[in-house]
VOMAR-198601 format. One record per residue (C-alpha): residue in one letter; x, y, z. Coordinates in pm, whole numbers, plus 50000, padded with zeros to 5 digits. Each point is the difference from the previous one (the first is absolute). Example, Ala and Ser with C-alpha at 12.3 -4.5 7.8 and 13.67 -1.06 7.14 Angstrom:
! VOMAR-198601
a512304955050780/s501375034449934/
//
This chain:
! VOMAR-198601
x429430605095427/x503694995749913/x499895030949778/x498425020150283/x502694988650245/x502705008449745/x498565034649937/x499695006350375/x503574988550059/x501315022949728/x498085030150139/x501434993850348/x503514998149858/x499565033849831/x498205015750297/x502634994350269/x503075009549797/x502545004850281/x499484966150160/x499774981749671/x503055018049857/x502084989350300/x498624964649969/x500794999549628/x503595011250052/x500584975650287/x498454969949827/x501605007649661/x503475003650153/x499594968850212/x498664979349710/x502815012049773/x502554987650256/x498194966950024/x499994995749621/x503725007549978/x500764975050276/x497654974749839/x501885002749668/x503364996350175/x498954970850221/x498344982249708/x503195003849794/x502194987450285/x497824969350046/x500034992449626/x503794995949977/x500894966049847/x496364988750009/x499774998349619/x501764966249974/x497504973249898/x501474975150248/x500125025750279/x498274978250260/x502534971849942/x503145020149919/x502595002350279/x503595010750050/x502344979550215/x501295018050309/x502734988950238/x500655005150370/x503655002850103/x500894993150364/x502445026550124/x501225010850345/x497795031049978/x496924979249914/x498384985749689/x500555020149681/x497554995049713/x500925004449633/x498754988749660/x503174983349875/x500024962949921/x502434973949858/x500194998849622/x499124962750002/x496805004350201/x497455006249723/x500804969049799/x500284978650316/x496595009250146/x498334996149661/x501374964949963/x499674987850358/x496895016950138/x496654990149845/x498315031450137/x502065021849762/x498475007049660/x502925021049878/x503085018050132/x502395025649854/x503395014250087/x500545037349946/x503015022350052/x499705037750003/x502565018149787/x501905032050064/x499505017149665/x502095003949687/x500035013449643/x498064985449709/x501415008749658/x498914996849638/x502205017349749/x500795034550131/x497045000250242/x500924994150365/x497304998250269/x500244994550374/x497764971550118/x499194978850305/x500124962149960/x498834968650173/x501144964149959/x497254973850011/x499344963549928/x498014991649687/x496664995950179/x499995036550116/x497045010549785/x497994969550108/x500265010850362/x499695037849967/x497275016849796/x502235024749815/x498535002649651/x502074989149700/x499295019749681/x502384979649784/x501314965050054/x498774969050180/x500154999950380/x501154963649990/x502905007349762/x501395035350048/x502504990450273/x500914965149878/x503255011449842/x502535016050231/x501035023349718/x496455013549971/x498765033050138/x496465012550063/x499595037949992/x497225023750097/x497855017249739/x501395034150097/x503604988049983/x499414985249654/x498555033249879/x503075018450127/x502404975949832/x498274994849666/x497305027249984/x497584971249943/x498944966950148/x499284983449666/x502304973249855/x502635002150274/x499714964350127/x503254982549912/x502095031749989/x503275000350193/x500765027050254/x502915004650240/x499624999750378/x502815016950192/x499964989950368/x503354987650122/x500404962449997/x496604995849833/x500885021549698/x499534986549652/x497704997149699/x496434987950058/x497184992149763/x496575015550057/x497494972050059/x497065019750137/x498495033750093/x498005005450316/x497495027350073/x501015028050237/x499724987650355/x496965013250187/x500565029750231/x498704978550286/x502734973949954/x502515000350285/x502774989749758/x501035020149696/x502514989149736/x500745006549633/x501274966449879/x500234963350092/x502934976549951/x500144962550055/x500984989150351/x502564977249833/x502065031149917/x500315007950370/x500444963550097/x502964995149764/x501945028050173/x499264989650358/x499334962749974/x502564990750265/x498115020350260/x496494993549869/x500524962450028/x500695004450371/x496884996550218/x501495025350241/x499645029649761/x497145025549988/x500815017949675/x496654996849822/x496265002950058/x497604970949968/x496315003149911/x497534971550039/x496494993249870/x498144975250219/x497324977249869/x496405010250076/x499484973150260/x503295006850182/x499945018850332/x502745025350059/x500204993350376/x500594962849952/x502475007249722/x501935023950226/x500404971950253/x501324978049723/x502455024849847/x501295014850325/x503104977950031/x500284990749632/x503285018749941/x501504986950326/x499404964349890/x501435006649653/x503045017450148/x500714970850230/x499344973849728/x502455016949762/x502954999550235/x499545032650184/x501815006050329/x497844983150268/x500865028050246/x498635026149758/x496644982749938/x498545017150306/x500685033949838/x498524991849659/x496845021149951/x496514985750035/x497475007349726/x496405011349976/x497705014049731/x498565034849982/x497245008249753/x501605019249715/x497405028050002/x500585004750376/x503665009249957/x499235036549930/x497735007150298/x501364974450248/x503725005949960/x501245001450359/x500944970450216/x501154998450360/x501684969650145/x498744978349716/x496355011150016/x498065023749779/x499775033150186/x498425024949761/x501425022749737/x498275023449755/x496654985350107/x500325020850317/x499885031949795/x497054986949801/x498194993450326/x501125033650141/x498605020249712/x496834979249994/x499495009950364/x500805036349915/x497364998949726/x497444986950247/x500955026850254/x499685027849743/x496604986449895/x498924998750364/x501175035850058/x498085012049692/x496874981150110/x500255014550352/x500175034849847/x496804993249811/x498244986850311/x501065029050221/x499195027149748/x496664984249914/x498844996150361/x501425032850129/x497655021849797/x496664982450035/x497675028850079/x499005003549637/x499394962949951/x498234988550317/x496905020749927/x499904984949653/x500304965250154/x497285007750256/x497535012749738/x500664969649778/x499334976850294/x496715018250072/x499094996149633/x500504962450032/x503634994049908/x501544970450179/x503405000750165/x501264974649746/x498995023249715/x501835029250162/x503094978750059/x499914989649636/x499715036449891/x502905012350214/x502264970949907/x499075006549637/x501205035950039/x503234987150151/x500504975549714/x499385027849747/x502625021450175/x502374970350002/x499624993849626/x500495037149925/x503134999050215/x501214968949817/x499685018149666/x502215028050134/x502334974250158/x500554982249666/x500825033749842/x502495007350280/x501634965849955/x500265005649624/x501865032850064/x502254986850278/x500804965649855/x503185010549808/x501475015050319/x498884969850202/x501704976749750/x503205019850032/x499954996750378/x499174962850002/x502084989949697/x496924984149846/x498205001849665/x496455001650131/x497135008949768/x496325007850039/x498734971649784/x496274999149932/x499754963050083/x496984982850150/x501924991450318/x501075036250051/x496515013949932/x498474974650238/x502555009150268/x499365037449958/x496224995550018/x500314977150301/x502235024750187/x497625028749923/x496944980250106/x501674987650319/x501185035350085/x496545014149941/x498294974150220/x502555002950283/x500105038049988/x496245003649990/x499004973050245/x500405019550324/x498525033049867/x497064980249857/x499334981950327/x500505032550193/x497705021849787/x497284973849966/x499914993150374/x498435032650120/x496444999450126/x497805022249777/x498165015950297/x503255011850159/x501225013549669/x496835019949928/x499885014450355/x503645010749975/x501034979450302/x502904984349819/x503044996550224/x503444986149940/x500324967050184/x503064988650192/x500354969949773/x500095022949695/x502735021450153/x501924969150110/x499904984449654/x500955032349825/x502885007150236/x501084963749985/x500215001849621/x502095031850016/x502334983350252/x500324969649774/x500815022249701/x502755018450179/x501344968350161/x500704987149650/x501535033549908/x502284998050307/x501124965049900/x500715012149645/x502135029150121/x502044978150238/x500544974649721/x501235026449757/x502415014850257/x501444965950096/x500434989349636/x501745033249935/x502344994350297/x500884965049880/x500645011749644/x502135028250139/x502024974250195/x500474979949681/x501165030849810/x502485011650264/x501284968250164/x503714993849968/x500114969449772/x503704993950049/x500855012649651/x499435030549781/x497284998849735/x500165036549894/x500995010449646/x500544964149889/x498564987249672/x499884963949887/x499214980849682/x500564965249855/x503024991649788/x498864991249653/x501504996549653/x503675009850005/x499935003450379/x499944962150039/x503234982050091/x503275019149955/x498195029849850/x498665009450343/x503455006550148/x500925022349707/x496735018750037/x500535005850373/x503555012449946/x498875025849744/x496935010650197/x502145009250300/x501675026549783/x496725017849922/x499725033250193/x497504997250283/x500494962450051/x501424993150347/x500244962249970/x498684971149792/x499734962850065/x497624970949955/x498264972550193/x498494966849897/x496615007250153/x498185030950116/x500585016250338/x497324976650136/x502184969250033/x498414966349913/x499714978750312/x499824962650048/x503644991849930/x501134971150215/x502794975249957/x502595019550200/x502464982150224/x501965018250272/x502204991450297/x497924987850291/x496864993649794/x497684974750163/x499184968449801/x497005005649774/x499705036850098/x498955022449713/x499675037749990/x498495018149703/x502095029449880/x499405029249772/x502404999749707/x501505031949858/x502364993149710/x501865032049930/x502745016749801/x502925020650129/x499145034250149/x496414989750075/x500365001250379/x501695034049980/x497355013649762/x497184991450241/x501975010550305/x499774966950188/x501945002750326/x502704973450031/x500384992950373/x502614972249976/x502514991149734/x499775016749660/x497955003549682/x500784984549660/x502925016349825/x501874995549673/x503215006050194/x499814964250126/x500074967449808/x497544971450039/x497075022950088/x497544976049832/x500624976350291/x499185026450263/x496655005050172/x498555027550220/x497134995150248/x497705023550186/x499995000750381/x496794979750028/x501554971949793/x503104998950220/x497814998750312/x497814972449853/x503044978849917/x501515006650341/x503385010249858/x502515018450217/x502815018749827/x498484990849661/x502535017849774/x502254973849838/x497694970750081/x499194975849716/x496384996149887/x498754974449751/x497205009849761/x498664972349774/x503284981450040/x502275029649920/x502195015050273/x499875037350074/x502025020350247/x498225026150210/x501475033649896/x497825022450213/x496785007350184/x497605028649918/x497625016750238/x496414987949967/x497945017049730/x496444995449876/x500094980449674/x496284991850039/x497055021650095/x499455011350359/x497294973550023/x502884975750052/x502784999050258/x503545001249870/x500964964949887/x503404983749948/x501585008549666/x503364999049826/x501865017749718/x502204982349750/x501575010449672/x498664986049676/x502554998849715/x499485028149749/x500294977849695/x496974978550086/x497035006849765/x497605006550286/x497475027450059/x501325028050214/x498485031550142/x502265029149913/x500035026250276/x501355035249962/x500305026150272/x499545035749877/x501295031450166/x497215018850178/x498855030849810/x501264986649666/x497334973849938/x498415014949688/x503155007249800/x501714967750110/x497054978349895/x499965018149662/x503684991149952/x499344963950106/x497114998049754/x502185011149708/x502834976950096/x497724969850055/x498295003249661/x503355003849827/x501524970550185/x497094975649996/x498314994449661/x497995032150021/x497794985250272/x498085025150212/x501515008450337/x497364987550244/x500945004550363/x498435003250342/x501135018450309/x500734976150284/x497695018450238/x497144993649752/x500564962650032/x500125004250377/x496625017349987/x498564970549805/x500564978150305/x497325020750169/x497745006849701/x496994984650174/x500585019950319/x500495032549807/x496784994949808/x498204991950323/x501395031850152/x498835021849711/x496604983749961/x499394999650375/x500715037150025/x497575007349716/x497244977750133/x500525012850354/x499655035749876/x496814991049812/x498534982050302/x500715030450218/x498495023649744/x496854979049977/x499745000050379/x500465037650002/x497185004449749/x497654983050242/x501355019850291/x499555032349804/x496374991549933/x499354989950360/x501575032550123/x497705019749772/x496934981750126/x501115002950362/x500485037549961/x496635003349827/x498234979650268/x501515020750280/x499705034249837/x497385012450248/x502124987950292/x502975018149850/x497925031649960/x498884999350363/x503554993850125/x501325029549797/x497195022850129/x500904992150362/x503695006949938/x501704969649844/x502985009249781/x500774986249656/x502794978550151/x497544985750257/x497624989649724/x502764984649787/x501284979750298/x496454988950084/x499374987149645/x503484984649960/x500374981050326/x497324974149920/x501764990049678/x503415000050166/x498674976250265/x498994975749725/x503405003049837/x501734994250334/x498054967650047/x500954989849643/x503675006350081/x499864979150318/x498284971449814/x502175002049688/x503475001450156/x500094964250141/x498794985349669/x502495020849803/x502884989950231/x499174963149963/x499605001549621/x503235018949932/x502104978650232/x498714969649814/x501035015949669/x503435009850131/x500664964250113/x500624991449634/x503225020450014/x503144987050167/x501035036450042/x497085021850097/x499075033350147/x497865003450312/x496455013050001/x500945026250259/x498045024350216/x500655028149751/x497854982249742/x496995000750232/x500655036150105/x500155011449637/x496874980049918/x498025013750294/x500965036149930/x499334995549626/x496534985550053/x499095027450247/x501195027349760/x498194983749707/x496814999250207/x500305036450104/x500745011449644/x497064979849867/x497445014550240/x501565034550032/x498075015449709/x496644989550139/x500815008350364/x501415034349919/x497105007349768/x497514990650275/x501915019750265/x500095031549785/x496334998449899/x497715028250115/x497944986650295/x497045021449893/x499494978349690/x499894967850202/x497655014350268/x497645021349794/x497364972449973/x499674998050379/
//
């Protein structure tokens, strides 16, 4: 019986080629989109899940009370890990980690740029990063030890054999020196949210900053905790909340400042990637919103493809109802017919899935480039099961309504030819078309609004110039006094307009407190962004000084001067700030000037208080070198800089980035959403149009005699085209009216994540409405024109 059903299904697929070809294209395209989204979503959800202690591994977060509300960050005091491990029985283990800023690793004449981390000796007991050489309990015991990645070892020694115990040199400012290789770790998984090339002992970092790390008021490091199996995270959060406050007070901290010491809580380590946004101290989303968004898009695309199948299958039933009627007369039950028709649908679905997998295989490299992923079509049991499940589900859903519809006719009515289209059939079919185009309307509005917001981001006046500016880290001979010499010589290179340096990137680190100013209320604390800069930096970026002056070598004592932005001055309540004395960590600074507000964070955030201060050039700290190039001379100037850099700095490669590239990285997620949304929206519309094209063909075929009669009695071609088009345009109009409110609500919710946002605007809805109407007319135009131009004699000759 199964073989008979299969043979019958195959014959029906071959027989009705037009319908089945449209179904195959629609389902294959829809399923390909679903598979791509499935691979992306599955990869996003797998980030950091590989750690064996994942369910018990947490990072310590802190909530800082500020005038603008509660600000959440992941910093923690350097003493916290050892304290909670000793004093809290719920803690199985705890580690302190400090992210590095990169440096140069050298062996002989080989110099390699690398990214480091500083960690306590139990690092490999907490995190499941695989060690290929060395013992996880011993590799970080000695502060002069270094653990390197397998790839880094290959670059340095061309082998990973017999290198344990060898001495290499690490060049990174105050942490520079010889270190002995104690271990080699396997390359970090692609789905790890942290990536580094080498590990140093936390003691190396502690020795340089012990005076600050011993203070319970600092937040310089990150703390990671593994709870015991029986411990509950909610109860532990209650216990740890005021832990630092109590320690700060017990160790002689200012009683007035205790109120402003952060409170603590734990966040699951593997949640940090997807749930990375907090508002007023509470988790408020993050990347998970995009995971959910694309999951919904996948469902919508599947629904649109299934609706196509249902509409196309039920629209042309004249050839199948007689077959169903005869089978019922011969004794076939309705259940048997339903099984047959659903079987045909499942067969079509599996054929479509085969084509979909082929499409995914072809498009995956381009998809990886757009998403920044390394996704692969792995023939794993979980993937095969997912593919089969999706195909089976699609087949059952797509075929359910056609099966119930075709099997429901009474055989007597079918044989007598008294088959009529019911109102319920028309209502369902039209309702499905409306639903399809409602989703298409929502997609188009979403794409237009995302485009408007990204356009705002690209063109908004940030308060500084980011054009034709390159930046790179100072390394090797550029550390310490060598940087000033380098900058002096670089300024003489043709095409270089200016050159300077800054301690951090343009995105200033926030969370700096400890400032005292005239009129400050007791215990009041404001968190500032800190921009440590060199001379000429403000001029290079074009910051607008509204009061006072910038830093200048023409004056003495500039290292004791400080410059604030307007928001900082307003937050401190200072009037006539220039010349006022400000204390920062016990050192007095004189306000030299005030700059107009600029965006040193993404447009998700409002402008926060920040300050500029000079950092002495001779300090062995990591700087970002910034060079402004004359417009139109970028290529030749960069070539000159490349030659000079290699000659000046140990032959190291000149690796730079344009500042506007770093700015774009702030919105990498939004840009990917914009690109992917436009692609998926286009595909959803195309799938909908396939169904509309088929329905237009069937409508024209069904009404061909009516069209013939109308033409005989004088109807023009235009009259016929309007008659056939208006019914579809009515459906699209309803879809527009239904879709607009949903689209408006969804996009306003998305825009709320930006402190500086565009408006949805009437023009978005006008463009969407006109676009959908034009798409509809273009889709059905071939069939309507063809029907209108047909010779009426051919349609009436049987009468």
